[in-house]
C-alpha positions in Angstrom: 112.5 140.6 48.9 109.2 140.9 50.8 106.2 138.8 49.6 103.2 140.6 48.3 99.9 140.2 50.3 98.6 137.7 47.6 101.9 135.7 47.7 101.8 135.5 51.5 98.2 134.2 51.4 99.2 131.6 48.9 102.1 130.6 51.1 100.0 130.1 54.2 97.5 128.1 52.2 100.2 125.8 51.1 101.4 125.4 54.7 97.8 124.6 55.8 97.5 122.0 53.0 100.7 120.3 54.0 99.7 120.5 57.7 96.4 118.7 57.0 98.1 116.2 54.7 100.5 115.3 57.5 97.5 115.2 59.9 95.9 112.5 57.9 99.0 110.2 57.8 98.5 107.5 60.3 101.4 107.1 62.8 103.1 103.7 62.6 105.5 103.8 65.5 105.4 104.9 69.1 107.8 107.7 68.6 105.9 109.2 65.6 102.6 108.8 67.6 104.0 110.8 70.5 105.2 113.5 68.1 101.8 113.5 66.3 99.9 114.0 69.6 102.3 116.8 70.6 101.7 118.6 67.2 98.0 118.0 66.7 96.7 117.9 70.3 99.1 120.3 71.8 99.8 117.9 74.7 102.9 116.0 75.7 101.8 112.7 77.2 104.3 111.7 79.9 106.4 108.9 78.4 108.9 108.0 81.2 108.3 105.5 84.0 110.1 106.5 87.2 108.8 104.0 89.8 109.7 100.3 89.9 106.9 98.2 88.3 105.2 101.3 86.8 104.7 102.3 83.2 104.3 105.7 81.5 100.8 107.0 80.6 102.0 107.1 76.9 102.7 103.3 76.9 99.0 102.8 77.9 97.8 105.1 75.1 100.1 103.6 72.4 99.2 100.0 73.2 95.5 100.7 72.9 95.8 102.7 69.7 98.0 100.1 68.0 95.6 97.4 69.3 98.3 95.4 71.1 95.9 94.6 73.9 92.3 93.5 74.2 91.5 94.3 77.8 93.5 97.2 79.3 93.3 98.9 82.7 94.9 102.3 83.2 95.3 102.2 87.0 96.6 105.6 88.1 96.5 108.4 90.6 93.9 111.1 90.8 94.6 114.1 88.6 96.9 112.0 86.4 95.3 113.0 83.0 93.5 109.7 82.5 90.4 111.3 81.0 92.6 113.5 78.8 94.5 110.4 77.6 91.2 108.6 76.8 89.9 111.6 74.9 93.0 111.5 72.7 92.6 107.8 72.0 88.9 108.4 71.1 89.9 111.1 68.5 92.8 109.0 67.1 90.6 105.9 66.7 87.8 107.9 65.1 90.1 109.7 62.7 92.4 106.8 61.6 90.0 103.8 61.7 87.0 104.5 59.4 83.8 103.1 60.7 85.1 102.7 64.2 82.3 102.9 66.8 83.3 103.9 70.3 81.3 104.1 73.5 82.9 106.2 76.3 81.2 105.6 79.7 81.7 108.0 82.6 81.1 106.6 86.0 79.7 110.0 87.0 78.2 112.7 84.8 81.1 115.0 85.5 83.6 112.5 84.1 81.5 112.1 80.9 81.2 115.8 80.5 84.9 116.3 81.0 85.8 113.8 78.2 83.3 115.6 75.9 84.9 119.0 76.7 88.4 117.6 75.8 87.0 116.3 72.5 85.5 119.7 71.7 88.9 121.2 71.9 90.1 119.0 69.0 87.0 119.7 67.0 86.8 123.4 67.6 86.3 125.3 64.3 89.1 127.8 65.2 91.4 126.2 67.7 90.9 122.6 66.9 92.8 120.6 64.2 90.0 118.2 63.3 86.9 120.4 62.8 86.7 119.5 59.1 86.5 115.8 59.8 83.1 115.6 61.5 79.5 115.6 60.3 78.0 116.6 63.6 78.9 116.7 67.3 76.7 117.1 70.4 76.9 116.0 74.0 75.6 112.5 73.4 77.5 111.5 70.2 79.8 112.7 67.5 79.7 111.5 63.9 82.7 111.6 61.6 82.8 111.9 57.8 84.6 108.6 57.5 81.7 106.7 59.2 83.2 106.6 62.7 80.9 107.4 65.7 81.6 108.2 69.3 79.0 108.0 72.0 79.4 109.4 75.5 77.2 107.5 78.0 76.4 107.5 81.7 77.2 104.3 83.7 73.6 102.9 84.0 72.1 99.6 83.1 69.8 101.1 80.6 72.5 103.2 78.9 74.8 100.2 78.5 72.2 97.7 77.4 72.0 98.7 73.7 75.3 99.9 72.2 77.8 97.3 70.8 80.8 99.4 69.8 84.3 98.1 68.8 85.9 100.2 71.5 84.3 100.3 75.0 85.8 102.7 77.5 84.9 103.0 81.2 86.3 106.0 83.1 86.7 105.8 86.9 85.5 102.2 87.2 86.0 102.4 91.0 82.8 104.4 91.2 80.8 101.8 89.3 78.9 98.9 91.0 80.0 95.5 90.0 76.7 94.6 88.3 77.0 97.7 86.0 80.6 96.8 85.3 79.5 93.3 84.1 76.9 95.0 81.8 79.7 97.1 80.4 81.7 94.0 79.5 78.9 92.8 77.3 79.2 95.8 74.9 82.4 95.5 72.8 82.6 93.4 69.7 84.9 93.5 66.6 83.9 95.4 63.5 85.5 94.2 60.2 89.2 94.8 60.7 88.7 96.8 63.9 89.6 94.9 67.0 87.2 94.9 70.0 88.7 96.4 73.1 87.6 96.9 76.7 89.4 99.8 78.3 89.2 100.9 81.9 90.7 103.8 83.8 90.5 104.5 87.5 92.1 105.4 90.8 91.8 102.9 93.6 90.0 104.4 96.5 88.8 101.5 98.6 90.1 98.1 99.7 86.8 96.4 98.9 86.0 98.3 95.7 85.5 97.4 92.0 89.2 98.2 91.2 90.5 95.7 93.8 88.1 93.0 92.4 89.5 93.7 88.9 93.1 93.4 90.1 92.3 90.2 91.9 90.7 88.6 88.9 93.7 89.4 86.6 91.7 89.5 83.4 92.9 93.0 82.4 96.4 94.0 81.5 97.2 96.6 84.1 99.1 99.8 83.2 100.1 101.4 86.5 101.4 104.9 87.0 101.4 107.4 89.8 102.0 111.0 90.7 105.7 110.7 90.0 105.1 109.6 86.4 103.0 112.7 85.7 105.1 115.2 87.6 107.4 117.7 86.0 111.2 117.1 86.2 112.4 118.4 89.5 115.7 120.4 89.5 115.5 121.6 93.1 118.0 120.7 95.8 116.7 117.6 97.5 117.7 119.0 100.8 115.1 121.7 100.4 112.4 119.0 100.4 113.2 118.0 104.0 111.3 121.1 105.1 108.0 119.7 103.7 106.7 117.5 106.6 103.5 115.6 106.9 103.3 113.4 110.0 105.9 110.8 111.0 107.0 107.3 110.0 106.5 104.3 112.2 109.9 104.7 113.8 109.1 108.3 114.8 111.2 110.0 112.0 109.5 113.0 110.3 107.7 112.0 107.1 109.4 114.5 104.8 108.7 114.8 101.1 112.4 114.0 100.5 111.9 110.7 102.2 108.8 110.0 100.1 110.1 111.1 96.8 113.5 109.5 97.0 114.7 111.5 94.1 112.2 110.0 91.7 111.1 113.4 90.4 114.6 113.9 89.0 113.6 111.4 86.3 110.0 112.7 85.9 108.9 114.1 82.5 105.3 114.9 83.2 103.1 118.0 83.4 102.2 118.4 87.1 104.2 121.3 88.7 106.4 120.8 91.8 104.1 123.2 93.7 101.0 121.1 92.9 102.8 117.9 94.0 103.9 119.5 97.3 100.4 120.9 97.9 98.9 117.4 97.5 101.5 115.9 99.8 100.9 118.5 102.6 97.1 118.5 102.4 96.3 114.8 102.0 96.5 112.4 104.9 99.0 109.6 104.5 96.4 106.9 103.8 94.8 108.9 101.0 98.2 110.0 99.6 99.5 106.4 99.4 96.2 105.0 98.0 95.2 107.8 95.5 98.6 109.4 94.6 101.3 106.7 94.9 98.7 104.0 94.1 100.2 101.7 96.7 97.9 100.9 99.6 94.2 100.8 99.2 92.3 103.3 101.3 90.0 102.3 104.1 87.6 105.1 103.6 84.0 103.8 103.9 85.0 100.7 105.8 83.4 100.0 109.1 86.7 98.9 110.7 89.0 101.6 109.5 91.1 101.0 112.6 92.2 97.5 111.4 95.8 97.2 110.4 97.0 93.7 109.5 100.5 94.4 110.6 99.4 95.7 113.9 96.4 93.6 114.7 97.2 90.1 113.4 99.6 87.8 115.2 99.7 84.1 116.1 97.6 83.4 119.2 97.9 79.9 120.6 95.1 78.7 122.8 95.9 79.4 126.4 94.0 77.1 128.8 94.6 79.6 131.6 92.3 82.2 129.9 88.5 81.9 129.5 87.3 80.8 126.1 84.0 81.7 124.4 82.3 80.6 121.2 80.2 83.1 119.1 78.0 81.7 116.3 76.2 83.2 113.3 73.7 80.8 111.9 73.9 79.8 108.2 72.5 77.3 105.8 73.0 78.1 102.1 75.0 81.0 103.6 78.0 80.1 105.7 77.7 79.1 109.4 80.4 80.9 111.4 81.8 80.1 114.8 84.6 82.2 116.4 86.7 81.1 119.3 87.6 84.1 121.4 89.7 84.5 124.6 90.1 87.4 127.0 93.0 88.7 128.9 92.6 90.9 132.0 94.6 93.9 130.5 92.0 93.8 128.8 92.4 92.4 125.3 90.2 90.3 123.0 92.1 87.4 121.3 90.3 85.9 118.3 92.1 82.6 118.1 90.2 80.4 115.6 87.2 80.1 113.3 85.0 77.5 111.6 83.3 78.9 108.5 81.3 76.7 106.2 78.1 76.8 104.1 75.4 74.4 102.8 75.3 72.1 105.8 72.7 71.3 108.5 72.8 72.8 112.0 73.4 69.4 113.5 76.4 68.8 111.2 77.9 72.2 112.2 77.3 71.3 115.9 79.3 68.1 115.4 82.1 70.0 113.6 82.3 72.4 116.5 82.6 69.5 119.0 85.3 67.9 116.8 87.3 71.1 116.7 87.0 71.4 120.5 88.4 67.9 120.9 91.1 68.3 118.3 92.4 71.6 119.8 91.7 70.9 123.4 89.3 73.8 123.7 87.6 74.1 127.1 84.7 76.5 126.3 83.1 78.5 129.1 80.1 79.7 127.1 78.6 79.6 123.6 76.7 82.5 122.3 74.4 82.7 119.3 72.0 84.8 117.3 68.6 84.7 119.1 66.7 84.6 115.8 68.0 81.1 115.0 65.6 79.1 117.2 65.7 75.9 115.2 69.5 76.0 115.2 69.6 76.6 118.9 67.4 73.5 119.4 69.6 71.3 117.2 72.7 72.4 119.2 70.9 71.6 122.5 70.2 68.1 121.1 74.0 67.9 120.4 74.8 68.8 124.0 75.7 72.5 123.3 73.8 75.1 125.2 73.6 78.4 123.3 73.0 81.6 125.2 71.5 84.6 123.4 71.0 88.3 124.0 69.3 90.8 121.7 70.9 94.2 120.9 70.6 96.7 118.1 73.0 96.4 115.2 74.3 100.0 115.3 75.3 100.2 119.0 76.9 96.7 118.9 79.0 97.6 115.9 80.1 100.8 117.6 81.2 98.7 120.6 83.4 96.6 118.4 84.8 99.7 116.7 85.6 101.3 120.1 87.6 98.3 121.2 89.4 98.1 117.9 90.3 101.8 117.9 91.8 101.3 121.4 94.0 98.4 119.9 92.3 95.9 122.2 91.4 93.3 119.5 94.0 90.8 118.2 93.3 88.2 115.5 95.1 85.0 114.7 95.8 84.5 110.9 93.8 81.2 111.1 90.7 83.4 111.2 91.1 84.2 107.5 87.4 84.7 106.8 87.1 87.0 109.7 90.1 89.0 108.4 88.7 89.1 104.9 85.3 90.3 106.0 86.8 93.0 108.2 88.7 94.3 105.2 85.5 94.5 103.2 82.8 95.3 105.8 81.6 98.7 104.7 78.9 101.3 105.1 76.5 101.9 102.3 77.6 104.6 99.8 77.2 108.0 101.3 77.0 106.7 104.9 79.6 107.3 107.6 78.4 105.1 110.4 78.3 108.0 112.9 74.6 107.6 113.2 73.9 104.6 115.4 70.8 103.7 113.2 73.1 103.2 110.2 73.8 99.6 109.3 76.7 98.2 107.1 76.1 96.7 103.7 74.5 93.2 104.3 76.9 91.0 102.4 79.9 88.8 103.3 79.4 89.6 107.0 79.0 86.2 108.8 82.2 86.5 110.8 81.3 90.1 111.5 78.0 89.0 112.9 79.7 86.3 115.1 82.0 88.9 116.4 79.1 91.3 117.3 77.3 88.4 119.0 80.3 87.9 121.2 80.4 91.6 122.1 76.7 91.8 122.7 76.8 88.9 125.2 80.0 90.0 126.9 80.0 93.8 127.1 76.6 95.2 126.1 74.6 96.1 129.3 77.4 94.6 131.5 78.3 91.1 132.6 81.0 91.9 135.1 80.3 89.0 137.4 81.6 86.3 135.1 84.9 84.7 134.2 87.1 87.0 132.1 85.0 90.1 133.0 87.4 93.0 132.9 87.8 94.9 136.2 86.7 91.9 138.3 89.6 90.3 140.1 87.5 87.2 140.9 87.1 84.5 138.3 84.2 82.1 138.5 84.2 78.4 137.7 83.8 76.9 134.3 80.0 76.1 133.8 79.6 72.7 132.4 83.3 72.2 131.9 86.1 70.9 134.0 85.2 73.0 137.0 88.7 74.4 137.3 89.2 77.9 138.5 90.3 80.7 136.1 93.0 82.4 138.1 93.3 86.2 138.0 96.2 87.1 135.8 96.9 83.5 134.9 98.4 82.8 131.6 99.1 86.5 130.8 100.2 86.8 127.2 100.6 90.6 126.7 
């Protein structure tokens, strides 16, 4: 028997009442929470981890909502739904935790706007399920009838200075300067029975960036997922994926998607289509894919020495008395003094064999330490080079019996000279030069710079070994010094000035 129009209206009203009553019942388990999000947010958060050591995006969301963690970092690939996940957490916290204050910080304005747009879906008067729970909503903040409040803020010192919410979220922390990140950490504090939490999300773009610092400090619980956790289940024949090729592996084999995926997408339960995954694989270079999609290797975009590969350019380099040896010094004080010992082969190659790196000492003390290292290692130094601006240091070294030669050159061209040699795989570094290696992995152009303009200069921080290296190149290869020992292309070797007087034989002690 068909319902009358009035009976049908009453039936739908009852369904709506039941739906809203269920909406207001707080989930108490992970499974119920997942089902709740599917029903009231119309979104299935990926809940399966397919890579070793990874987790699912849902485990990140659930641990935050149930307050199992104080400091959490959602470290994931680009396009993984991090901002969507955060917006769902915002709404859940605001709805089920009366009086909960949340500050959601976007590293860039676009990220903040995107989070707000997601929130408006849930609060939409027609399509949303939570429209009746708010007092007001606008771009800056949303107020709920239960006393909860959500602010969406830009990542600036001024914006982060005043709020003190229980829940502090920072989206795309990689794009935030360390000083602003520290200001963010001052925000959260507990409110009655609501636990204070610091929540971060980001992709790692750079080896030297904020994300890497956070990972190194190990103060946040890291929830790691990648493109394979958010991909849809793949039911294709794996043999078909051999036709998708981007570059080659180190042994020369084609780098096929099959060899990258390794059937992981068979277990995926995410939302990203197979076509979208393949498109990213084919359009991104390998470095960017591995850093920003598989979340494995940090990218070197923005670094001065993008050519540097530790596996390729680091090896043990014992001192060879048959090769000319040079010292290159960057002066310090409260900042570190740095001395590099560098040899040359006639191939040519530059061999950076040792370093001395120490701060808060006098120039005379550093001179003595250099002489002690020479004696200990048997170093027979042909020439010592230094920064011409350190006149007082040069005089102290002269008193200690070390003559320091200097030559002035512009920063930009001298850096380009080092880059040129590096890109040609003509620079090798001994693992003893740990500060040199660390600096090379962090030496970067200012944000927005490329280094293609010779007037551009790298960021002036943690660069003392980099300056020592430049000093060596300035003195050896800028404007030419082809008449001296070790000079490439000159078959004749001169005698050691101020040393033993022995002859450096052409080709003697060849290592490579």
